[in-house]
C-alpha positions in Angstrom: -2.5 15.5 8.0 -2.2 14.9 11.8 -2.5 11.5 13.6 -2.9 10.9 17.4 -1.6 7.4 17.2 1.8 6.3 15.9 1.6 2.9 13.8 5.3 1.9 13.6 8.4 2.0 16.0 11.8 1.2 15.0 15.0 0.9 16.6 17.6 3.6 16.0 21.4 2.9 15.5 24.0 5.6 16.1 24.0 8.4 13.3 22.3 6.1 10.6 20.7 7.8 7.9 18.4 5.0 6.8 17.2 2.1 8.8 15.3 -0.7 7.5 12.7 -3.2 9.2 12.5 -5.8 6.7 9.7 -5.6 4.0 6.8 -7.9 4.2 5.3 -9.2 0.8 2.3 -10.8 -0.1 2.5 -14.3 -1.8 0.5 -12.8 -4.9 2.7 -9.7 -5.2 5.9 -11.7 -4.8 5.0 -14.5 -7.3 3.8 -11.9 -10.0 0.4 -13.1 -9.8 -0.8 -9.6 -8.8 1.0 -6.8 -10.7 1.1 -3.1 -9.8 1.2 -0.8 -12.7 -0.7 2.5 -11.5 -0.4 3.5 -7.7 -2.4 6.0 -5.8 -0.5 7.5 -3.3 -3.0 8.6 -0.3 -2.3 11.7 1.8 0.5 11.2 4.4 -0.6 11.7 7.7 2.0 12.1 10.4 2.8 12.5 14.1 5.2 15.5 15.0 6.5 15.6 18.6 9.0 18.0 20.2 10.8 16.5 23.0 12.5 17.6 25.9 13.5 16.6 29.4 10.3 15.0 31.0 8.3 17.0 28.4 6.8 15.8 24.8 4.9 18.4 23.0 2.5 17.4 20.0 3.1 19.7 16.9 0.1 19.2 14.4 1.2 22.4 12.2 4.5 21.0 11.6 3.0 17.4 11.0 0.8 18.9 8.4 3.3 21.0 6.7 6.1 17.9 6.8 3.4 15.6 5.3 2.4 18.2 2.8 6.0 18.5 1.3 6.7 14.7 1.6 3.5 13.6 -0.3 5.1 14.7 -3.8 8.4 13.3 -3.0 6.7 10.0 -2.7 4.5 10.3 -6.2 8.0 11.0 -7.9 9.7 7.8 -6.1 6.8 5.9 -7.5 7.1 7.3 -11.1 10.7 6.5 -11.1 10.0 3.0 -10.6 8.2 2.9 -14.1 4.8 2.8 -12.4 2.1 5.3 -13.2 0.9 7.9 -10.7 -3.0 7.6 -10.1 -3.1 10.2 -7.5 -4.7 12.7 -9.3 -8.3 12.6 -8.1 -7.1 12.9 -4.5 -4.0 15.4 -5.3 -4.3 18.2 -3.0 -5.5 20.6 -5.4 -8.1 18.4 -6.5 -9.2 17.6 -2.8 -9.5 21.3 -2.0 -12.4 21.6 -4.5 -14.3 18.2 -3.9 -16.0 17.6 -0.5 -17.1 14.4 -1.4 -13.7 13.3 -2.2 -12.3 14.6 1.0 -15.0 12.9 2.9 -14.3 9.3 0.8 -10.4 10.0 1.7 -11.2 10.8 5.2 -13.4 7.7 5.8 -10.9 5.5 4.3 -7.9 6.7 6.1 -9.9 6.1 9.3 -10.7 2.7 8.3 -6.9 1.8 7.5 -6.0 3.3 10.9 -8.6 1.0 12.6 -7.4 -1.9 10.8 -3.7 -1.4 11.5 -4.7 -0.5 15.4 -6.3 -3.9 16.0 -4.2 -6.3 13.7 -0.4 -6.9 14.8 1.2 -6.5 11.4 3.5 -9.5 10.6 5.2 -11.1 7.5 3.1 -14.3 7.6 -0.2 -12.5 7.8 0.6 -10.3 4.9 2.2 -13.0 2.8 -1.0 -15.2 3.2 -3.5 -12.0 2.4 -4.8 -12.0 6.0 -5.2 -8.1 6.1 -7.7 -6.4 3.9 -10.0 -3.0 3.8 -12.4 -5.1 1.7 -14.7 -3.3 -0.5 -14.2 0.3 1.2 -11.3 0.7 -0.7 -13.7 2.3 -3.1 -14.1 5.1 -1.0 -10.7 6.5 -2.6 -11.7 8.3 -5.9 -8.6 7.4 -7.6 -9.3 3.5 -6.8 -11.1 3.2 -10.1 -7.8 3.9 -12.0 -5.4 2.4 -9.7 -3.7 -1.2 -9.1 -2.9 -0.2 -5.6 -3.4 2.3 -3.0 -0.2 3.4 -0.9 -0.6 4.5 2.8 1.8 6.5 4.3 2.0 6.9 8.2 5.1 9.0 9.6 6.6 9.6 13.4 8.8 12.4 13.8 10.6 13.4 17.0 12.5 16.5 17.5 14.7 17.0 20.4 14.7 20.4 21.8 18.2 20.1 22.8 21.2 19.8 20.3 20.6 16.1 18.9 19.5 14.3 15.8 16.0 14.3 14.8 14.3 10.9 14.3 11.5 10.0 12.0 9.8 6.8 11.0 8.1 6.1 7.7 5.5 3.2 7.2 4.6 2.4 3.8 1.5 0.0 3.2 0.5 -1.1 -0.4 -3.1 -2.1 -0.7 -5.1 -3.9 -3.7 -7.2 -1.3 -5.4 -9.9 -3.5 -6.0 -10.2 -6.4 -3.1 -8.5 -4.0 -0.3 -6.0 -6.9 0.4 -2.6 -5.7 1.9 -0.1 -6.4 -0.5 3.1 -5.4 0.6 4.5 -3.1 4.1 7.9 -1.5 4.8 9.3 0.8 7.3 12.0 3.4 6.7 13.7 4.8 9.8 15.9 8.2 9.5 18.2 9.5 12.3 19.4 12.9 11.2 18.3 16.4 10.5 17.9 16.5 6.6 14.4 15.1 6.4 13.3 18.2 8.3 14.8 20.6 6.0 14.8 18.5 2.5 12.4 15.6 2.4 13.3 15.0 -1.4 17.4 14.8 -0.5 16.6 12.6 2.7 14.1 10.0 1.2 13.6 10.1 -2.7 16.5 7.5 -3.7 15.5 5.0 -0.7 11.8 5.4 -1.5 12.5 4.2 -5.2 14.5 1.2 -3.5 12.1 0.2 -1.6 9.3 0.7 -4.1 10.9 -1.4 -6.8 11.6 -4.1 -3.6 7.6 -3.8 -3.5 7.5 -5.0 -7.1 6.1 -1.4 -8.4 6.4 -1.0 -12.2 7.4 -4.7 -12.6 5.9 -6.7 -15.6 
C-alpha cells in the first residue's frame, strides 16, 4: 500500500548493505514481563521515489508491488524466530474477501500513522510505554489471536542514473491487547538487491532484529 509521508530517515554509509539505527525496547518486553509468542504482521506500507537531477517522482505502483513481495518475507522471518504467525485474518487472500476486515485494517493503519506523525519516537518514551494505540488495536481482525501487531513502513529511493538504490524499513511492535508500543527498529539498505530479491536482502537481518525484539522468547 502507498503512503504519502515517510516515517524514518537514516544516515547512509557508502555501499553498506544493511545499516542500523539502534533498537528501542519497552521495559516490560526487555524484562520478560511481556512475552510475544504470536505476531500479526500488518500490511506493509511504503513510499517509492524515482530520483533524477532536481526531480523526485513518486511511484505508487512500484511501492505497492514491493510491499506485496516484502510481506511474506517478514512473516517468514517472524516464524524463524520461533514465534507463531497470527496474520491469517489479514493475509492478502483473506482481506480481498472481507470488506469489514479491510476497513478495520485501513483505519488502524491511519491511526498508527497519525500517532507516529505527532510523536517523536525516542528510546526513553518507548522504554516507559509512553506511546500507545489504545483500544483501537482491536480494529485488526488478527488482534484477538496475537500477542503483538507488527507495523512496517518502508521508504525507497531509486536514482535514475547508475547509482545504488536506498531503502529504509521501520519496524514497530505493538501490544495486541493494550496498544502499547513494545519495540521499534530501523533497517537501512544501500544496494540494489532489495529491488529484485527482497527475501535475499532482508530475511536474515530481519530474523536477527526480531530476535532482538524478543519474538518467540520464553
